[in-house]
C-alpha angles and dihedrals in degrees: 000000000000125000116277116225112236112225107236099175104132092188095091118099137174132178120243120190116277105007115033098228124195116245102245118176117229122182138192101242122183114236116276090015110175115261132195125183128210133200096268110031140346117280110205119197121197144154091222124108115270115233123177122208133190104238111189116225127212120255092245090057095048091049090050092050091049091050101040104025133242117330120268120231119232090249088071091064109097132143118250118216120222137213117231091252094053093040090053092055095041101043101035101054093098092046096045096044091058088074084071092073106015096091094042090055092056091049091051089061095040113042100059092055106030098033115200090350084071089078092056091048090050097079097048090047090048088051089056091052092047087053091055089048090055091049092050093048092052089049092048090048087068090048095056094046096055101031103050098151101046124355138162130111093288096059092040092052093045095050095045105033105021133257097287093057089042088065089071089063090044093055090045094051093044090055091044091053093048093049091042093060089049098046098043093045092048093045087049090055090046089057088053099047089044088066096033104039090179089073096056093100090059099049095118093049093050093048094049090048090051092053091048092049089053090048091052093045092052094045086057086055106262106189116225093212118078143086092266092067091043095055100074091055096056092038093054092042097052091041092055092041085060091050090049095047094044091044094049090046091052090047092054092052091045093245099116113113125228125221125230113249098210099068119137111259096027123118100263114262114204119213091227121041130202120273109278094226097055119108094244090050094051086049090056091045088059089048092053090048089049090051089048090055087075087075089072097057114124095030090122094057094095092052088054095055105038090122090063092068130093118253130315081043098181096051094046091047091049092053091045090052093051089050095048093048090048091052091048090049095050093050093046096050091042095051094044091048093053091043088054089050098045099037091232104182128196120249124228092238091051094241134128091036126221090245088054094052090048091054093050094049094049095048099040132211101293121112093258090047090052089050091051091050089051091051090052092049090050093047089047094051091045094052093044094052088043087052089050087056093056094077089052085073100031098047097050091046092048094048088047092054090048092044088052089053088051097245097112129034111289092232085080092063094058121093115230140220096306095033092263122123089257099179092052090050093050092047092051091049097051093048094047094047090048088052092051092049090049093056101028094245092290113154091207091057094048099052095076088064092049119068100044093067091041100050093039085063091048088049093054093045093050097044089042092055091045086056091048091054094046090053102042097033095198122176109308093007094147093061093044091047090051089052099047092041089052091048092049093045095048089048092051090052090051088052089054095046091049092047090055106038095041096038095107094040095062107290087105087076093055090045089056095039092052101066091036091053092048091049091049091053089050094051093047090049090048089053091051091049090051092051091047089053093052091052097041112116092205092062098036106048113081135160093267093045095046088057092046112134118271106202119217094207124081122200123189122202119200109197109213121197094165137348115261142117091287090060092045090053092052089048092050090048092048088059094049096060091059102232125180090237137015119201127184110209129189116192101216117221095151121040094206093050090049092050093050091049092050093050092047091047091054095044094053089055096249094119095074093049101040116003114221113237120207118210119185117236100188096171091046090232096143097174093052090045091053091049096051090046092056093046093050091048092053092051097039097044099032085223142129107253132214119193112207113201116191108218124189113216110216130179110297102245103034091036091065095047097045104035136047129231098233093135092056092048090050096048091051093053098040092047092068095062118098114252091013126107125189120212125183113209105202124207117193109221091186091072118088114240089242091060095050088048091053094049090047091051094050090046088055093045088051093050089050094052108098114236116254091223136010116263115262110229131192118227110259119250118259112274120255119200115232112253094015117139124232119288117268 
């Protein structure tokens, strides 16, 4: 008889009375049954009998399945390769979108001190920012050529400085991703409220809602790759290119309007500014430069996604990186030039934005100009929200790398219901929303948190690549080392400038969180290493332990607190593991309760099968009493001991309020004793008895069904004695 395909489609449901279980197929597969896997779902083939059970699901899982859709199997996880055009649109949205607020942030620092002179200082300061952009681009060109599988500052630092130093980059990038979500979402909302002034009082609500929508979409498994995510980048770039071209043309013919600088709500612009060479003025210039550094955020995105390119990955990523930086430089220079010519000043509320004012001045007030202005605002909002989506890919992948290196909880390395790193997505959302609530979704208030993380990552990437070139000394290594070292040194200087000039505006929090975050990662890693050492066979097995006694007897202790179905299940399980001896033990706290339990035990006929032992626990310390009982049994019986603990499973919320966790505490204590194993035997009180009976009946029917073919077993490997050395 041919093999019968087993249906593994988990999308079939039916409702059973009382708990609405999902129909999940289970099958009696012989060991080592051949398995084939298709694109959509696993297809098991077996000669065993097929039996279907109704397995109940928790309410929480049923809601998750309803909200996120059916789970995706791991076979659906495959990496999509991107062309250079698609990769440019997909990976550069975060970087290109920073041009929407970089110029405005420079003006925020300058206009209040230098007055109208700020607009003349703007272009030289923009040139300095562009110089840093060129240097960072040259530095990251080396990164993408060397690290074609997984790049970014974390991997560069880990490979060249070791895992401990790499955690500096990890903390920097995590802060960067969190702030990026907040800044991009807040800036996207500012673009909307610039065109629709009536929505300004609801900026915070709109921003938080946008972040929650992005979280939901990514939990469902939004793929970063694809033309849909590339569209906003090109839409914004060509829209702003039209603004710049039209604005410059109107400036050449003398038709570009100028804004008044004394409008209510604007940051106050003085007619006379402070002397540029005074110490206070130099300090403000450094503030403006630090703010302008926000234009370079997202530059590392290409290095994080090199493996997504077609071959040759490094060369394609390098060309895409240069194209992205060129587009960013063009937009920053163009927006700064038009802001200088139109005197577009930032507002204290953040809306209307400078880029909004520039677009309105360039297109004019005619109907077609107003239409063009609306198009630009839509494009700006789209790319900013798309840029806010980029960290929802980068942050979970980063935390999964760090978790795999044992510096973060390992739950962050597991994929969730829809193959996304769900835990990382949720953590990012919670922290980003908390930051938005703290600052009221104000972009100006978020910038002080921004560039320290960004440029610390640049520093680690530049210095890490310099170390790489110094170590490997490939052809042209001196030139490459000079480029990367210069990039790392300049980035470090920017970090120091930002930490000083933005310290009182909120950077103090990042300065404090940085070492605390690094220290927390170190402590967590130390805990993981201590646990690994305690489990390592090489450090545990010694001669005396290799010769430790191995008892032939096996005693099972069933702890009985009351007589019910949970205890009966534990007794039945005790018999199924074929021990030498089974003992039912009640740890007595109340004499009357113990007497009633003893009578009930005898009346129901259990006394003849397993006599109930009563052990007094006068001090009511059940955990200690159970531990002493297990120790005494090992010594007295010279046996391996298994302690079975019946545990009733109640509804999650009410169960924790109405019932204690004594079984868990006993299992934790008893399980530490040599030659003693603790096993919790659960009994779900939320299932109707009829459902339990039906499940047991089907199990019995399946057990009675003869196998269609004998199981195919592989021969066991040769036994190796613990502690034995290698064969001579």
